[in-house]
N, C-alpha and C positions, 0 to 999 in steps of 0.2 A: 764349112759350117756357117749357117745363117746367123746374123747378129742384128739385134734390134738396137738402134743407136739411142733413141730418146724414149726411155720407159715412162709410161704414164704415172701420175702421182700415186695411184693405188699400189703400184709395185715399189716405187721409190720409198714410200713410208715403211715398207716391210723389209727393205734391204738390211737395216741394222740387225734384224732378227736372224736372217740367214748368215750374216757376217759373224754374229756371236757364236752360232753353231760351228761355222767354219774355223774360227779362231780356236775353238776347243778341240779341233781335230776331226770334226764330223763333216760329211757331205750334206748339202742342203740345196734344194731346187724349188722353184715355182713349177707346178705341174698341172696338167689336165686342161679343162675347158677354158680357163682364163688365157692360156697361151694360144689356144685356137682362136678365141675371140679377138685377142690382140692382133694376130696376124690377119684376121678378116676385117679388122677395124670395126668390130661390133662393140656395143656397150658391155663393159665388164662389171658384173654384179659383185663378185667376191673372188678372192684368190685362195689357192690351196698350196701348202708347203709340204714337201716330203723330205725326209732326212734319214741318214743312216743312224742317227742317235735313237736309242731305245727310249720309251716313255719316261722311265725313271731318270735317265740321263738328261732328258729335256727339262724335267722338273727340278733337277739340281742346278741347271744353268740359269733358270729364270725364277725370280722371286715370287711372281704371281701367276699361278696356273690353275686350270680347272680340268678335272678328269672327265671330259665330255664323252669320250669313247675309248677309254683306256684299254678295254678288252681287245679292241681292234687297232690299238696303237695310236689313237688320236688324243692329243693334249692341247687344250686351248691356252695360249699365252696372252696375258693381259699386259699391254705396254702403251703408255701415254694415251689412255682412254680408248685404245683400239684393241680388238681381239684378233688373234691369228691362230688358225688351226694347224698344228704340226702333226703329221702322221708319219710314223716310222715305215721305212721300206719294208714290204712284207710279201709273203706268198700265201696263197689260200688253198684249201683242199676240202673234199668231202661235203659237197653241196646237197644235203639230203632233201631240202625243201625247194631246190632249184632257185634259191634266192640268196640265202645267207650261208657263208662258209662254216663248216663244223670246226675247222681248225685254221688258225691264223699263226703263221710263223714269221717272226721278225728276222729280217736279213740286213746285211750291210750293202747290198748290191742294188743300184738304181735300175739296172737292166731287168733283174728279177721282178722288181716292183712294177715296171712299165709293162712287162709281159702279161700281167693279169688284167690289164685294163681293157675296156670294151672295144673301142674303135681306134684306128690308127691316128685319126685327127685329134683324139683325146689322149694319146699316149706320147705327148711331147713334154719336154722339161726345159727349163731355162735357168741359167745361173744369174748371179747379181750383175754381171757385165752385159747381160742381154744376149748371150750366146745360147742358141737353141740346140738341145740334144734330141736327135731324131733317129731312133733305132729301128723303126718299122715303116719308114717312108711316109710318115704322116704329112710331111711338107709336100710330097708329090701328090698325095691324095687330096690335100687342100687345093693345090693348083688344078687338079683334074676335077674338083668338086665331086668327090666320091666318098660315100660312107662305106668303110670296109673294116671287117672285124680284124682284131689283132690275132695273128696266128690262125689256128683252126677255128672257123666260126661255130662248128658243132660243139666244140669244147666250151667256147665262150658262152653260148646260149644254154648249155647244160648247167654251167656254173650259176647263171642268173638269167632266167627266162624273160624277165622284164626287159632285158637288152633288146629283145625282138621288137618291142614297142618303141624303145628308145631309137632304134634304127629308123623307123618310119617318122618318128618325131623330128629327128635331126634332118631327115630328107626335107621335111616341110619347113622347118625353121631356117635352115641354112640354104635352102633351094639347091640341094645336092642330088645326085643320082645314087642308086644303091648298087654296090658291087654285086655281080651275078652270083659268085660263089656264096656270098653272105646272104643273098636273097634265097638261093636254093636251100641253105641251111635253115632259114626261117620257115620255109614251106615244109621241110622235113620234120621240124620240131614244133610246129605251131600248136599242137595239142598239149604242150606244156604250159601254155599261157594261163589256163584256168587255175593252175596251182599258185598263181600270184594273187595277192589281195586286190580286190576290185578298186580300192582307194588308189593304189599305185597305178593300176591300169588307167583309171579315169584321168589322173593327172597327166599322164603321157598322151592319152587320147585327146584331151582338151588342147594341149600344146600343139599336137599334130593338126587338129582341126581348125585352129585359129592362126596357123602359120601361113606365110606367103606362098608356100608351095603345097598347100593343103590338098588340092584336088589330085595331084600326081601321087602324093604320099598315100592318099586314101585308096587309089587304084592298087598300089602295092599291098596295102592293108587287106584288100579283098583278094588279090591274086595269090597271096601267100597263105590265105585262109586264116589269118589272125582274127578276122571278123567272126569266125565260127566259135571263138572261145570267149566272147564277151556277152553280157546280158542282152537278151532280146534280139541279137543279130543272127543267131544260128538259123540257117536255111533262108535267110532274107537277102542273100547277095544280089538277087535279081532286082529287088526294089532299091537297094543301096547303090547299084551300078549307075544310077542316075547322078550320084554325087560328083564323080569326076567330070561329068559333062555340064556342071553348073556354070553360070555366067561369071560368078565371083567367088572368092573364098570368104567365109564368115570371119570377121575379126573380133567378134565378141562371143564369150562363152554362151550367153543366153541365146544368141542367134544360132550358134552351132547346134545346140540341143533342139531348138525349135525346128530347124531344117531337117535334122535326123528324124524327129517324130513325125513330121509331115511326110517325108519320103517313105517311112514305114507304115503310113496310113493308120496310125494308132488312134482309136476312139478317144475322145477327150476324157472319159472316165478311167482310162488306163494310163494317162500321162503321169499321175502321181506315183503309181507303182513302178513304172519305167524309171523315173528319176530316182526313186528310193533304192531300186535295185542297183543303180549306178552309184549309190552312196552320195547323192547330191544333197545339199542343204535344203531346208524348207523354204528359205528365201529364194534360192535359185529356182526351185520347183514352182513357186508361185509366179515368178517372173515369166517362166516358160509357158505355163498354163495360160496366162493372159495374152502372150504373144500369139500362141496358136489359136486361141479363141477369136482374137481380132483379125488374124489372117483369114480364118474361115469366113468371118463376116465380110471382109473386103472382097473375098473371092465370089461372094454371093450378091452383095449390093453395097451401096454407099452408106456409111454409118450415120446415125443421127448425131446432132450436137451433144446430146446427153450421153450417147455411147462413146463419143470422143472424150468427154469429160471423165467418164468412168475408166476409160483405158489409161489416161494420163500421158504426159509427154514422153516419158521414157519408153513405155510400151508402144506408143505410136511410132516413135523413131525406130525402135528395134523391129517392129513389124514391117515397116517400110523397107528396112534393110533386108529382112528375110524375103519379102516379095521380090525385091530386085535380084537377090541371089538366085531365086527360083524362076526368074523370068516371068513372074505374075504381073500383068499390067496394072499399075495403080497411079493415080494422079497425086504423087507425093506432095508436090508444091501446094496444090489446092487443099489437101488434107491438113498440112501444117499451117497454112494461112487460116483455115477454119478454126483450128485449135487455138492459135494465137489470139483470134478474135473473140473467144469465149469470154463472157463477163466475169466468170470465176474459173479458177483452174483446180481448186480443191475445196473440200467441205469447210476447211478452216477459214476460207475467205468469205463464206456466207455471213451476212450481217447478223444473223440470229442463230441460236442453238437450242437445245432441249430445255435448258433452264428458262430461256426467254418465253418459250411456248407454255411452260408450266405456269409462269408468272402471268401469262395472258389468259389463263383459265383452262388450258388443255390438260386433261388428266394423264399421268404417266401410263404408258402401255403401248401396245402395237399401233394404235391410231396416231399416237404422237410421232412415232417413227415414220409412218406413212405420210403424215402431213409434212414432215421435214423433207422427205423425198419429193413430194409434190411442189413444195416451195422452191427447191433446187431446180427442178425441171422447168418451172415457170421462169425463174431468173435466167437460166441458161438459154431458154428459148426467146428471151427478150420480152416476155409478156409481163414481167414483174421487176420493178427496180430493186436493186440489192441494197435496201436501207430499211432500218427498223420500222419507220413510220409507214412505208408502203406495205411492208410485210404484215404489220399489225392490222392495217386496214383490210388486207386480203383475208386474214384469219377471221376477222369479225364479220 
């Protein structure tokens, strides 16, 4: 049995919780992704605790609790300004929506609980002494860098079709390969994916697309036909086949969406609908529209200083990133130098505003806005000093 000698503080601070459960006669373990990440020396975001104690028994043991998911056996324990989710060992059945179980049965067996988990590398448990419980060769699959379903992959994906997207996401994030039987099951059941909410699919897609093994995972995403079940990708596998051949992986969400939109050859007036159908925020949609617009411009000619000003620093850097990913030649250093040399970087830095122009005798209306733009263009071009005196003289 593998044993971790020095547990990180995130585990050590929770040990008293597990010990209290153990002292009361219950089993309690750290479970899931935190054990995987501990063994892979990855950053651990949070920990999960599983116990043979039923929810009501957990609530009797600890004075401060919250019923966060009591229907599914999860109680949050508040202790020393920290919160710990404790979930009762359980089995599940009757997945009518291919996502959530119709019936949850609390059990006293750790093995029964681990059997229902998605992949072997996530079906690990650890006690307070650092001893690893591995009932499905998760340690071997970690060593082999393999994503493999627990038990029958067809059953696991019937229970929760989102697990198919999680498989390619873990491939990308962990830089692992996908077990052949697991891959074959995804290909067989890929048409279940549209039964899952697009918000959940998007979250997994973004994690896959921005992971360090994104291009290989994307190839599996195409090979298994998962791509056929998401918005705007159906029948577009030929266009998307370029993605695995890209120079680099996108590491920002906005870059990922921009790359996908460019590969799909979407007209600019269809970007907003594409992003909306993927349930993206208006802020993200606006960012991506600006990146694609500047990329199109860079593909055609060098932007003017005013166009660089309009794009802004974030859009410029993101667009350079997208151009490099796609292998589009751009003189990134020169573009950044030109942007840095601009007299102003935002409208707020302009020495005057609309109120100044009104005080100078310009009537409110379209002409005032046009004049402000003209002043900005002159300042950015170096034809007008950015101070009130010079601008006032220009107005007169």
